[in-house]
C-alpha positions as CSV (number, residue, x, y, z in Angstrom):
1,M,99.2,115.2,138.3
2,A,96.0,113.4,139.2
3,G,94.8,116.4,141.1
4,Q,95.4,118.6,138.1
5,V,93.3,116.3,135.9
6,V,90.4,116.4,138.4
7,F,90.7,120.2,138.6
8,E,90.6,120.4,134.8
9,R,87.6,118.1,134.5
10,A,85.8,120.1,137.2
11,A,86.5,123.4,135.4
12,A,85.3,121.9,132.1
13,H,82.1,120.6,133.7
14,A,81.4,124.0,135.3
15,A,81.9,125.7,131.9
16,T,79.6,123.1,130.2
17,V,76.8,123.7,132.7
18,R,77.2,127.5,132.5
19,E,77.1,127.4,128.7
20,G,73.9,125.3,128.9
21,Y,72.2,127.8,131.1
22,E,73.3,130.7,128.9
23,A,72.0,129.0,125.8
24,F,68.7,128.3,127.5
25,A,68.4,132.0,128.4
26,R,68.9,132.8,124.7
27,G,66.1,130.4,123.8
28,D,68.6,128.0,122.1
29,L,67.4,124.6,123.3
30,A,69.6,122.7,120.9
31,A,72.7,124.4,122.3
32,A,71.4,124.1,125.9
33,S,71.1,120.4,125.5
34,S,74.1,119.8,123.3
35,S,76.1,118.3,126.2
36,F,73.3,115.8,127.1
37,D,73.8,112.1,126.6
38,P,71.0,110.8,124.3
39,A,69.9,108.5,127.2
40,I,69.8,111.3,129.8
41,T,67.5,111.1,132.7
42,W,66.1,114.3,134.2
43,R,64.2,114.2,137.5
44,F,62.1,117.1,138.7
45,Y,61.2,116.3,142.3
46,G,57.8,117.2,143.8
47,T,54.2,116.7,142.7
48,G,52.0,118.3,140.1
49,R,52.0,118.7,136.3
50,I,55.7,119.0,135.6
51,A,57.2,116.9,138.4
52,G,58.5,113.5,137.3
53,E,61.2,111.6,135.5
54,Y,62.1,112.4,131.9
55,K,64.1,109.8,130.0
56,G,66.0,110.4,126.8
57,I,66.9,113.7,125.1
58,D,63.5,114.0,123.4
59,Q,61.5,113.9,126.7
60,V,64.0,116.2,128.5
61,Q,63.8,118.8,125.7
62,E,60.0,118.5,125.8
63,F,60.0,119.1,129.5
64,L,62.2,122.2,129.1
65,K,60.0,123.5,126.3
66,Q,56.9,123.1,128.6
67,L,58.4,125.4,131.2
68,V,58.6,128.1,128.5
69,V,55.2,127.3,127.0
70,L,53.3,127.1,130.2
71,S,54.7,130.4,131.4
72,G,54.0,132.2,128.1
73,G,57.7,132.6,127.5
74,T,58.5,134.2,130.8
75,F,60.3,131.3,132.4
76,R,64.0,132.1,133.1
77,M,66.7,130.8,135.4
78,E,69.1,133.1,137.2
79,L,72.4,131.3,137.7
80,I,73.8,132.0,141.1
81,D,76.7,129.5,141.5
82,I,78.2,126.3,140.3
83,L,80.2,123.8,142.3
84,A,81.8,121.1,140.1
85,S,84.0,118.0,140.5
86,D,85.4,115.5,138.1
87,D,82.0,113.8,137.5
88,E,79.3,116.1,139.0
89,A,78.2,119.7,139.2
90,A,75.8,121.3,141.6
91,V,74.0,124.4,140.4
92,N,72.3,127.0,142.6
93,V,69.6,128.9,140.6
94,R,66.6,131.0,141.0
95,A,63.7,130.2,138.7
96,H,61.3,133.0,137.7
97,A,58.1,132.9,135.7
98,Q,54.7,134.5,135.3
99,R,51.6,132.4,134.7
100,L,47.8,133.1,135.0
101,G,48.4,136.3,136.9
102,R,50.8,134.6,139.3
103,T,54.5,135.0,139.9
104,Y,56.9,132.2,140.5
105,A,60.3,132.7,142.2
106,S,61.9,129.4,143.3
107,H,65.3,128.9,144.8
108,Q,66.5,125.6,143.2
109,V,69.4,123.2,143.2
110,H,70.2,121.2,140.0
111,L,72.6,118.3,140.3
112,F,74.3,117.1,137.1
113,R,76.2,113.8,136.7
114,F,78.7,113.4,133.9
115,R,80.0,110.3,132.2
116,D,82.5,110.6,129.3
117,E,82.0,114.4,129.3
118,R,78.2,114.1,128.7
119,V,75.4,114.9,131.1
120,V,73.7,111.6,131.9
121,E,71.5,112.6,134.9
122,V,70.0,115.7,136.4
123,W,68.1,116.0,139.7
124,Q,66.1,119.2,140.0
125,F,65.0,120.3,143.5
126,A,62.7,123.3,144.1
127,S,62.8,125.0,147.5
128,D,59.0,124.7,147.9
129,T,57.6,121.7,146.0
130,N,54.0,122.7,147.0
131,E,54.4,126.2,145.6
132,S,55.9,124.7,142.5
133,A,53.1,122.2,142.0
134,A,50.4,125.0,142.5
135,F,52.1,127.4,140.1
136,W,52.4,124.9,137.2
137,E,48.9,123.4,137.6
């Protein structure tokens, strides 16, 4: 019975994350962040303009908006795979954007932590932090 509960929570977390990426792809930031806890912390690892820690839903939404604004609306994430458990999900994505005549294609891992069915933390890791910093500057 306990195993079934864990499986059901893992499936629910995978669905929540997938729905968030789909909403972001449609440009629906409200739906993309609807599963976020108001006190969420999002960490984008690396250096440069967008790297850092964003606390609270307002800062996280502003961070996500900046990805779109800085790329002139070209930023998108290609969802590759999701691995989920009863309190976490790991997402394999490829981020794509155009900016100032340059192309960005970054393999990334996003780790989500859930509490009470809400996303409370996200850790975002780009495959090449130097490339990421240079692109967003």
